[in-house]
C-alpha positions in Angstrom: -18.2 22.0 32.7 -15.3 24.1 31.2 -11.9 23.1 30.3 -8.8 25.4 30.1 -5.7 23.9 28.3 -2.7 24.8 28.7 0.1 23.6 26.5 3.4 22.6 27.6 6.5 24.1 26.0 8.4 22.3 23.5 11.5 20.5 24.5 14.2 21.9 22.2 14.5 20.6 19.0 11.7 18.8 19.0 8.5 19.2 16.6 5.8 22.0 16.4 3.0 21.2 18.5 0.0 20.6 16.4 -2.3 23.2 15.5 -5.3 23.2 18.3 -8.0 22.4 15.6 -6.5 19.3 15.0 -6.0 17.9 18.7 -9.6 18.8 18.7 -10.2 16.5 15.7 -7.8 13.9 16.7 -9.6 14.1 20.5 -13.1 13.6 18.8 -11.8 10.6 16.9 -10.8 9.2 20.2 -14.3 9.6 21.7 -16.0 8.1 18.5 -13.3 4.9 18.4 -14.2 4.3 22.0 -17.9 4.3 20.6 -17.3 2.0 17.8 -15.3 -0.2 19.4 -17.7 -1.6 21.4 -20.3 -1.9 18.5 -18.7 -5.5 18.3 -17.4 -6.6 14.8 -20.6 -7.6 13.4 -22.2 -4.3 13.9 -19.2 -2.8 12.3 -19.2 -4.8 9.3 -22.4 -4.4 8.5 -21.8 -0.6 8.7 -19.0 -0.5 6.4 -20.9 -2.8 4.1 -23.4 0.1 4.2 -20.5 2.4 3.1 -19.8 0.5 0.1 -23.0 0.6 -0.8 -23.2 4.1 -1.1 -20.0 4.6 -2.7 -21.6 2.4 -4.8 -24.7 4.4 -5.3 -22.4 7.9 -5.6 -20.4 6.6 -8.0 -21.1 8.7 -10.6 -20.4 11.9 -8.6 -17.3 10.7 -7.2 -15.6 9.4 -10.2 -17.1 12.9 -11.8 -14.6 14.5 -9.2 -11.8 12.1 -9.4 -11.6 13.0 -13.7 -12.2 16.9 -12.5 -9.3 16.7 -9.9 -6.5 14.3 -11.0 -7.9 14.4 -14.6 -8.7 10.3 -15.1 -9.8 8.5 -17.8 -13.7 7.6 -17.6 -12.2 3.9 -17.9 -9.2 4.7 -15.2 -11.8 6.4 -12.4 -14.2 3.9 -12.9 -11.4 0.6 -11.9 -10.0 2.9 -9.7 -13.7 2.9 -7.6 -14.8 -0.4 -8.3 -11.6 -1.8 -6.8 -11.7 0.2 -3.9 -15.4 -0.8 -3.1 -14.3 -4.4 -3.6 -11.8 -3.8 -0.7 -14.1 -1.9 1.7 -16.5 -5.0 1.1 -13.8 -7.8 1.8 -12.6 -5.8 4.8 -16.6 -5.6 6.4 -17.1 -9.2 5.5 -14.1 -10.6 6.9 -12.6 -8.8 10.1 -14.7 -10.7 12.6 -13.1 -13.9 11.6 -9.7 -12.4 11.3 -9.5 -10.6 14.5 -11.9 -12.9 16.7 -10.3 -13.9 20.4 -9.0 -17.8 19.7 -7.6 -20.1 21.6 -3.8 -21.2 20.7 -2.1 -24.6 21.7 -0.2 -23.9 24.8 2.7 -26.0 26.3 3.3 -29.2 28.3 5.9 -27.1 30.0 3.4 -25.4 31.5 -0.1 -27.0 31.2 -2.0 -25.1 34.2 -2.2 -22.2 31.6 -4.5 -22.1 28.8 -3.6 -19.4 26.0 -5.6 -17.9 24.1 -5.0 -14.6 21.5 -6.8 -11.6 21.2 -6.8 -8.2 18.6 -7.5 -4.7 19.7 -7.6 -1.7 17.7 -4.7 1.2 18.6 -7.5 3.7 18.6 -6.8 6.8 16.4 -5.1 5.8 13.1 -4.0 8.7 11.0 -3.9 8.3 7.0 -2.0 10.5 4.6 -3.0 10.0 1.3 -1.8 10.6 -2.7 -3.1 12.0 -5.3 -3.0 9.5 -7.9 -5.0 7.5 -6.8 -7.1 9.3 -4.6 -10.0 6.5 -3.4 -8.2 3.2 -3.7 -4.9 4.1 -1.9 -6.3 5.8 1.4 -9.9 3.3 1.1 -7.3 0.7 1.7 -5.9 1.9 5.2 -9.4 3.5 6.1 -11.6 0.7 5.5 -9.0 -2.0 7.3 -8.6 0.4 10.2 -12.2 0.7 10.7 -12.8 -2.7 10.6 -10.2 -3.1 13.3 -12.1 -0.7 15.4 -10.3 2.5 15.0 -11.2 6.0 13.9 -9.6 7.6 11.4 -8.3 11.4 11.0 -7.7 11.4 7.4 -5.2 13.9 5.1 -5.9 13.4 1.6 -3.6 15.3 -1.0 -4.2 19.0 -1.5 -4.4 17.5 -4.9 -7.5 15.5 -4.3 -9.4 17.5 -1.4 -12.7 17.2 -2.6 -12.3 13.6 -3.2 -11.3 13.1 0.2 -13.8 15.6 1.4 -16.4 12.8 -0.2 -15.2 10.1 0.9 -15.2 11.3 4.8 -19.3 12.1 3.8 -19.8 9.3 2.0 -18.9 7.1 5.2 -20.6 9.4 7.8 -23.7 8.8 5.6 -23.3 5.5 6.1 -22.7 5.5 9.8 -26.1 7.6 10.5 -23.9 10.6 11.0 -21.0 9.2 13.6 -17.8 11.0 12.4 -15.9 8.0 12.0 -13.7 9.4 9.0 -12.7 13.2 9.7 -10.5 15.2 7.2 -8.0 17.7 7.3 -6.8 19.5 4.5 -3.6 21.3 3.8 -0.5 20.5 2.8 2.8 18.7 4.0 3.2 20.6 6.9 -0.7 19.4 7.7 0.7 16.0 7.4 3.8 16.6 9.5 0.9 18.0 12.4 -0.9 14.8 11.8 2.2 12.5 12.5 2.6 14.3 15.8 -0.6 15.1 17.0 -1.1 12.0 18.8 -2.7 9.6 17.1 -1.7 6.2 17.6 -0.7 5.0 13.9 0.5 6.5 11.2 -0.6 4.8 7.5 1.5 7.2 4.7 1.3 6.8 1.3 4.0 8.7 -0.7 7.7 9.1 -1.8 10.8 7.6 -0.4 12.0 11.0 0.5 8.6 12.2 2.3 8.4 8.8 4.2 12.4 9.3 5.8 10.3 12.8 6.8 7.5 11.3 8.3 9.3 8.4 10.0 11.6 11.1 11.4 8.7 12.8 12.9 7.0 10.1 14.2 10.4 8.5 16.2 10.4 10.6 19.0 7.0 9.6 20.2 7.3 6.1 18.8 4.4 6.2 16.8 4.4 3.3 14.6 4.1 4.0 10.9 3.4 1.8 7.8 4.6 2.9 4.6 3.9 2.4 1.2 6.9 4.7 -0.6 6.6 3.7 -4.1 8.2 1.6 -6.6 10.2 0.9 -10.0 8.6 -2.0 -10.6 10.2 -4.5 -13.5 8.4 -6.6 -16.3 10.4 -9.8 -17.0 9.3 -11.5 -20.9 10.7 -15.3 -20.9 11.3 -16.9 -24.3 8.4 -18.9 -25.1 6.5 -16.0 -23.9 3.1 -15.0 -25.6 4.4 -12.3 -27.6 1.2 -10.4 -28.2 -0.6 -10.7 -25.3 2.6 -9.8 -23.0 3.0 -6.5 -24.8 -0.8 -5.8 -24.7 -0.2 -6.4 -20.8 2.8 -4.8 -20.3 1.8 -1.6 -22.1 -1.5 -1.3 -19.8 0.6 -1.9 -16.7 2.9 1.0 -18.0 0.3 3.6 -19.1 -2.8 3.1 -16.6 -3.5 6.1 -14.8 -1.1 7.8 -17.2 1.7 6.0 -15.6 1.2 8.1 -12.5 0.7 4.2 -10.4 3.2 3.0 -8.0 2.8 -0.5 -9.2 3.0 0.8 -12.4 5.4 -1.4 -14.7 8.1 1.4 -15.5 11.2 -0.9 -16.7 10.8 -3.7 -18.9 13.6 -6.9 -19.7 13.0 -8.9 -22.3 14.8 -12.1 -23.3 16.8 -11.8 -26.3 15.1 -14.5 -27.8 11.5 -12.7 -27.9 12.7 -9.1 -27.7 12.3 -8.2 -31.7 9.2 -9.0 -31.7 8.1 -8.4 -28.4 9.3 -4.9 -29.2 7.4 -4.5 -32.6 4.1 -5.7 -30.7 4.8 -2.7 -28.0 5.1 -0.2 -31.1 1.6 -1.4 -32.6 -0.2 -1.1 -29.7 1.6 2.2 -28.1 1.1 3.8 -31.2 -2.9 3.2 -31.3 -3.5 4.7 -27.7 -5.2 8.1 -27.3 -4.7 11.0 -25.4 -7.1 13.6 -23.7 -9.4 14.1 -21.7 -11.5 11.7 -23.7 -8.8 9.3 -24.7 -6.8 6.2 -23.1 -4.3 8.4 -20.8 -6.1 11.8 -19.6 -3.9 15.0 -18.1 -0.7 14.6 -15.7 -2.0 15.5 -11.8 0.7 17.1 -11.0 2.1 20.1 -13.0 5.6 19.4 -11.4 5.6 15.8 -12.9 5.5 16.5 -16.1 9.1 18.0 -15.5 9.9 14.7 -14.1 9.1 13.1 -17.0 11.0 15.1 -19.6 14.1 14.9 -17.6 14.1 11.3 -17.6 13.3 11.2 -21.7 15.8 13.5 -22.3 18.6 12.1 -19.8 17.8 8.4 -21.3 18.3 10.3 -25.0 21.5 12.2 -24.4 22.6 8.9 -23.1 22.0 7.2 -26.1 18.5 5.4 -26.4 16.6 5.7 -28.6 12.4 6.3 -28.6 10.5 4.2 -31.2 7.3 5.4 -30.2 7.2 9.2 -28.4 10.2 10.8 -27.3 10.8 14.8 -25.7 7.8 15.8 -28.1 5.9 13.2 -26.2 5.5 15.9 -23.7 3.0 18.5 -24.3 1.7 20.1 -21.1 -0.8 18.9 -19.3 -0.3 15.5 -21.1 2.5 12.7 -22.1 1.9 10.6 -24.7 3.0 7.2 -24.5 6.8 6.6 -24.8 8.7 3.5 -25.6 12.4 3.7 -25.1 15.4 1.2 -26.6 19.1 1.0 -26.0 18.6 2.3 -22.6 21.9 2.5 -21.0 21.5 0.9 -17.1 23.0 4.0 -15.8 19.9 6.4 -17.2 17.8 7.8 -14.8 14.6 6.3 -16.3 15.6 3.0 -15.1 16.9 4.0 -11.8 14.4 6.3 -10.5 10.5 6.6 -10.1 9.2 7.9 -13.7 5.8 8.6 -12.4 4.6 8.7 -15.9 3.8 6.9 -19.4 7.7 5.9 -20.1 8.4 2.6 -20.4 11.9 1.6 -21.3 12.9 -1.8 -22.4 16.3 -3.6 -22.1 17.4 -6.5 -23.9 18.2 -9.4 -21.1 20.4 -12.4 -22.7 18.2 -14.8 -20.9 16.2 -15.0 -17.6 19.3 -14.6 -15.0 20.3 -12.1 -16.8 17.0 -10.3 -16.5 16.4 -11.1 -12.8 19.9 -9.7 -12.2 18.7 -6.5 -14.0 15.8 -6.0 -12.2 17.2 -6.8 -8.9 19.3 -3.3 -9.4 17.0 -1.4 -8.2 16.7 -0.3 -4.3 12.6 -0.7 -4.4 11.0 -3.9 -4.2 7.3 -3.3 -4.5 5.5 -5.6 -7.5 7.0 -7.7 -10.8 5.4 -9.0 -13.6 6.3 -12.0 -15.3 5.7 -13.7 -18.7 6.0 -17.1 -20.1 5.4 -20.8 -19.9 3.8 -21.0 -16.6 5.8 -23.0 -14.7 9.5 -21.2 -15.8 7.3 -17.9 -15.4 6.2 -18.7 -11.8 10.3 -19.8 -10.6 11.4 -16.8 -12.2 8.8 -14.9 -9.8 10.3 -16.8 -7.0 13.1 -15.1 -8.0 12.5 -11.7 -6.6 12.8 -9.6 -3.6 9.3 -7.9 -4.0 6.1 -7.8 -2.3 3.7 -8.9 -5.3 4.2 -10.2 -8.3 1.9 -11.0 -10.8 2.6 -14.0 -13.8 1.3 -13.4 -17.0 -0.5 -10.3 -15.9 -0.1 -6.7 -14.7 -1.1 -5.2 -11.6 -3.7 -7.6 -10.9 -2.6 -8.5 -7.2 -4.0 -4.9 -6.3 -7.6 -6.3 -7.3 -7.4 -9.2 -5.2 -8.9 -8.5 -1.4 -7.7 -11.3 0.3 -3.9 -10.8 -1.0 -1.9 -8.0 1.3 -0.2 -5.3 -0.6 3.0 -3.6 0.1 6.9 -3.9 -0.5 10.4 -3.5 1.0 13.5 -2.0 1.0 12.9 1.4 -0.7 9.3 0.7 -1.4 8.1 1.0 2.3 7.2 -1.4 4.9 3.5 -2.6 6.4 0.4 -4.1 4.7 -2.3 -2.9 3.1 -5.6 -5.5 2.0 -6.3 -8.8 3.2 -6.3 -10.3 6.0 -2.2 -8.9 7.4 -3.7 -5.3 6.3 -6.6 -5.8 9.0 -3.8 -7.0 11.4 -2.0 -3.6 10.6 -4.3 -2.1 12.2 -4.9 -3.9 15.5 -2.5 -5.2 18.1 -2.0 -8.8 19.0 -2.5 -9.4 22.9 -1.6 -12.2 24.3 -3.9 -13.7 27.1 -2.9 -16.5 29.6 -5.4 -18.1 32.2 -4.8 -20.5 35.1 -6.8 -23.3 35.3 -5.7 -25.2 38.0 -2.4 -26.6 40.0 0.0 -29.0 38.3 2.4 -31.2 40.6 5.2 -30.3 38.5 4.2 -26.2 38.3 7.5 -24.4 37.4 6.2 -20.8 38.1 6.2 -20.8 41.8 8.5 -21.1 44.9 6.4 -23.7 46.4 6.7 -26.0 43.7 7.0 -29.8 44.5 10.2 -31.1 45.0 10.2 -33.3 41.6 9.1 -30.3 39.5 12.8 -29.0 39.0 14.9 -32.4 38.4 11.9 -33.3 35.9 12.5 -29.8 33.8 16.4 -30.4 34.3 16.2 -34.5 32.5 14.1 -32.8 30.1 16.4 -30.1 29.2 19.7 -32.7 29.1 18.0 -35.6 27.9 15.4 -34.7 25.7 16.1 -31.4 24.1 19.9 -32.3 24.8 19.3 -35.3 22.2 17.6 -33.4 19.6 19.8 -31.7 17.0 
């Protein structure tokens, strides 16, 4: 059968219609999503576990491409892929339990109705991935979306296009050729087209400015969007902290992936009692790090980010900060050597805006309360780290307004498959990973079923003569007597 499609004229001020090729891609995804949903959670879980196995077997090839495209060190690429596969395995094993249909408690007010809760997939999910973690970040959304019964149209960053292609290829290999993940390549214009292409949900990772554009593009169609928009994560070091361990952990959290990490530590607030020994330990450890293709820190992925890092360092130095490791000379394209800044004033860019490079400002705080107040001065709310005696550190962690906190560790929450990942404020909304991540890509569906008549049934005009007086008595004497 031959079909001719006539595109309707766009309304004034509406976004341009997506290109025909993208429209066809979404249509194919919708067809395969219907088949995938019918398979059920057990078969889907088995298929996703096969995909995890394929990723493991082909890990040398995948990490090589990650290093080539993004400049990652061997360690950074291996850790990223390992954590991504662990998240995929968890989603495969747990989606059936998390999203199963279940009976829920009803109410004595309507005892004739049995209540139930189910979950159904959206259909087609569009995933827009970042360049800094081209496997872990998109796979968190893709794996949960597939486990929940959706198909995926994936736009990787133009800086990691080959990694994106490999993800789709390995998925098809595990799925016996079924195109459950289809890749569309290109820049920002392709991302905008994907948002308006008729997909049922968007999962976006990127900057707050781009997130705002994605939300605006999705608004006319009311397409739901899950946003992970970066962070300016603080570390707090309390009196009584193990200074050597805290310095090692904060340094790794700040420098991992050459600082190009949305949950990387970008600010450290250190209480006065431990400030000097912490800085001394940090300087010694940072000076040991090596830079280069085979070093601890690889090259920066995007050349434009070098200028952002340079500008933040220069701004801090101009305002009176001192570089105790690195400095402006640390920016040597395509690399940035570790840089530690002290005496940084609060108005410096490096404390207010996302640097996304291996730069760590360390700020002296009077006490825990002062450190928390300074940490909360950012409009971001993604992650944080607190170091100190366990009880005190946990108490401080509870006071922080963010989506995730590590106590005497850094970034560890991202590697726990059962924990949700996400933030608040300028860091976005929605969750990936864990049970919340699975439910992010499924819609709750409430069901009630009549199981017989009741003499005091209220939901009919043929209710018995005592039903309404009984309800009024309960309202007045039972509910009205409480409070």
